N, C-alpha and C positions, 0 to 999 in steps of 0.2 A: 502494500500501500504506499502511495507516495505522501510526501510531507504536505501537500496541499490537502489531501483526501483525509489525513489526519488532524490537521488543523480545523477543517470545516466541522468534522465530527466535533472536535473539542468545544468550538464555538457554540454548536446546536445546543440549545437547552434539552434536557433528557423529554420533557412533557412535550415537545413540538412534535415530533415523528409520529405518536399515536394520534395526537391531534389531527394532523394532516391526513392520516389514514381513515380517520373517522369523517372527516369532511369528504373524503373521495368517495366513501360508501355511501353519503348521504347526497352527494352530487348525483351518482349514478342511479340510486335509487328514484330521485327527483326526475332526472330524464327518462327512466324505464315508465315511472307514472305517466309523465306527460305524453310520451309515445302511444299508451295505451289509450290515454283519453281522446287523443287526435285520431287514432284509427278508429275507436269505438263511435265516436261523431260522425266520422267521413261515411262509416257503414251505415250508419242509422239515419244521417240527416244529409248525406251526399257530400261532395267536393265543397271546399271553403272558396267558393266564387266571391263571397261578400267581402269587400277590402278590410272593412273593420275587425271582422272574423279572421282573416289571414293575418292582419298586423298583430291581433292578440296571441294566435299560435306562435308567430315568430318570436314575440317578444318574451313569452313565457318560456318558450322553448330556451332562448338565449340566458333567461334568469336561471334556469334550472342547471344551464350548463356552466353557468359563473360562480356556483356555489363553493367555497373556498379557495376561491381566487382574488382574494384581497378586495378591492373595492370596484371590481368589475360589475357586481351586480348594479350598483349607483349608476355606473357608465351606460348600463342598458337603458334604464330610464330616461337618463339626460339624451342619450344620442339618438333614440327613437321617438323622442317625443316631437321633434320637427315632421316626422311622417303623420304622426297623429293630428297636429294642428293643420298640416295641409288638408286632409281629408275634412276637417270641421270647417275649414275655410271655403272650401269648395262647395259643402253642404249649404252654406250661408250665402254665397255669392249671389243666389237669386234675390234674396232679401235685400243685398247691398244695391243691386241694379235697380229696384222697386223703390228703395229709399232715396237714392240719386235723382230718380224720375227720367231715365232715358228709355225711349221708345224702343220697342223691340223691333230688330231689321226682319223684314220678311219678304222684301222682293229683292234687294240689292243683290244677294248671293245666287238667286236664281237667275237674275238678269246676266251675272258674271259667268254662270255656267253655261247658258245658253251662246253667250259671246265666245268662249273657251270652245265649244263643240261645235261652231258655225251653225246655230239655229236650234239643234237638238238638246234635250235634255240629258245628261248622262245616267241619271237614276232611273229614269222613265224607259231609255233605250234598252237598259240591261234588264230591267224586270219585263219588258216587252217578249224578249229572245229567250233568256235563261231561267225566269221564273217557272217553276211546273206546279201541278195541283199538289203534290205531297213533296217534301223537302229531298233532292237527288244526294246520293252519298257524300258529293264534294260540300255539300252546305255543313256537313260535320266538321269539316278543317275551317271553314271560315267562322263557324259559331267559336270553335276551340281558339282561332287565332284572334278574336275579337275578345274574348276573357281573358287572353294571356295578359292584356294591358291592366287587369287588375290584380294579375298574380306575380308577372315575371319582376317587375322593378323592386318588391319586396324581397322576393327570392334573392336577387341578385344582393342587393343591400346586406341581408342576412350572410351569404356567403363571403361577401368582402369583409364583414364586421368580423368575421371570426378569422380570416386568412390575413388582411393587409389592413391596417387601420387607416394609412393615409390614401390608399385606393378606395376606400370606404366613404372616408370623407371628400374626395372629388366626386364621386357618385353623387352623395347627398346634395354638395352644391349644386350640381346639374340638376337633379330632380327638383329641389325646392326652388332654385331660380325660375326654371321652365315654368312650373307650377304657377308661383307667384306672379310671374309676368301674365300668364293667361288669365289669370282670377281677376288681375286688375282690367283686361280688356274684356271680359263678360261683365263686370260690373259696369263700365263706360259703355259698351257696346253689344249689350244682349243681342242674340242672334237666333232664330228658329231654324231648325233642323229638317230636311226634306220631307220626312214621313210627316211633321207638324203641316207643313205647307201643302200637303195632298189633302188635308182635312178641312182646310180653311179657305173660304174664299177671298177676294180681293176684300170684298164689303165687310166679311168679319174682321179683317185686321188693317182697317183703314186708320185706324188710329194708333197701330203700333203696340197693342196689347201684349203682355208678356204671359199670361195663361188663359186665352180665351175658351169659352167651352167646346168649340169646335175641335181643339187639341184631343179631345178626350172620347172623340166619337170615332167610329169607323169611316174610312176614305169612301166606301160604297155610297154612290148616288150623289155625290157632291160634284156639283156642274162645273162641267169640262176638267176635272180633275183638280180644281182649286188653284191655290197660286202656283203649285207645281207644273201643271199641265196633264192632259188626259191622254192615257195610253191608247195607241190607236190600233193594237193587236195584242195577241196573248196568245200562249200555248194552248193546247186543247185540256180544257178544265181548269185551269189557271185563273184567278179572280183577275178581272179587268180592272183593276185600280193598284196604285203605288201602295205598298204594306211595309210595315217595319216588321221584316223577318230575320233579325239576326240571331234569333233564339231558336230557330225552327229545326236546325240541325240536329241538337240532343232530342228531338223527338225521336228521330231516327234510331238512337239509342235507347230509347225509353228513359232518357235522363229527364223526367218531366219536373222534378224537383229543382234541377238546374235552372231550367227555363222559368219556373215560377219566382225563384228567388232573383233572376234577372230582371223580370217584369217587375217585382215588388222595389228592387234597388233603382229601375230607372224612374219609377214613380214617385219616389221621393226625393230625387236630386235635382238639380238646376236643371230643367227641360230646356231653356233657351241659353245654352253655352256651348254655341255650336262653333264660333270664331274666337280662335284659331282650334281647330282640332286637335285634341291633346292626345286623343287615341293615336293620330299620325305623328304629331311631335314626339312624343314620348318614345314610340318605337323607333323613328329615326335618331333621336338621340341615345337610345341605347346601341344602336348600330354602329354609331359613331364612337361612342363610349368603349365599346369592346373590340372594333376593330383593329387595333395595335396590340390588345392584349388577349387575343387568341389566336392560335395557328391559323395561317392563313388558309386553310382546307374550309374553315368555317365561315368565311366571308362570303361567300354566294349564298349560304343560308342567310345572313344578316340582310343582304340586299332583298332575296326572294320573302323574307319576313316582311319588311318595310312595303313591297309593292302588294303582296297579297293582303295585308293590312287595308291599304288605300282602295285596293279592289273590294274587300269587305264594306267597308266605309259607304261607298257609292252605291253599292249594289243593293245593300240592306236599307237604304234611305236613312241612314245614321248621319251622314254628312255630305254636303257639295264639294265638288272638285276643288272650288277656291279655298273652301275649310282647310281642306289637305294640305294644298299648298302653302297656306298661310302658317299652318302647322309646322311643316318643313322648315320654313323660312325662320321662326321662332325658335325652333331646335337649332340650326344654323347660328344664328344669332347667341343663343345661349354656348354652345360648344365653342365658338370662337372667344366669346367674352371671357370663358373660365379657362381656356387654354392662353390667353395672354395674361390672366391674373396668375396663372400657375407659373407661367415664366418670369414675370415680375417677381414674383416670391423668390424663385430660385436665383435670381440674378441679385436680389438685395440679399440673400442669405451668403450667396457666393462673395458679394461686397463687402459684408459685415466680416466673414472670415478673413478675408486680406486684410481688413483693417486690424482686426484682432491680432493676427500673426505679425504684421507691421508693429503694432507696440509691443507685442513681447519681443521682438527682435531688439527694439529702441531700449527696452528696459534690461535685455541682457547685456547690452554693451556697458563694460566697466566706466563709471562717471570717474574721472580725474580731477581733483579738486586743485585750484591753484593758490 
């Protein structure tokens, strides 16, 4: 045994080792209980598609894994609080828009899409040609891609928190910065999505309301397809009006609880927060963040993920194309801003280090008194 080993044993109080072993047992027991609870709830209630529940799962799991590791349990609460605050702010953003008194945009984004598509409405065009009476197999994929927005950022944050705290901090800055910027726009410029425009006529939304009754009815029988425009054709048996169909894919797998949870969540959040699309923006931001952090073989997957998400949002009437383009622009601005901030921090740290070394060198030079 080396002298270093012997000295470390000599300096370790005799009661510390048993205490550490006891805390290790408690930690693994807590992790086991956490895993059992999560598995049980998943089997009985379905997957955690609810963001608040998922965040609770991750935070409690990290708390269990931090038992006996100094002040790490306090770090879990402090570090994950920003995510909870962002979710709370998102849910309150509709009230902020109402308080400010800004009218909701109903026509601008529809007109922009028609201009981008040379007179056609992309959502209408896609549902005319692709929507089936019952969900085809590929709608399982787009339903899953859509819901990944509510899961993937928190999973990435959890992995980074355990593996690399500096990388975790960079991801949190990106997540919080992008969300806060979008929330400000939601408050100042509330905007209705395509599925709502298909249910309301121009007369219904002439004053720019944020929650007219027409939003909560079916688009069936709405004259001329409402603000969105009418479908001129459809597949045999498919409904001849634009529908919000993002959760249909799970019906193919009999995941009706997931569909019901999605419907419940969509009804409780800000329904006029379409510009910019956070689904598109966060997806692009995640792809940019991971681009140089994963093997290059995964990069085509990242690009595909961003494009499939964009297709999903337009086809299912969740967002206009202009919403997606603005979401990508917000993501690009957030990524570039944070990259410049990180570069500034590195240069400042290097400069401070050089100054410290220079000061040490000056102090090391013998001073001759005269």
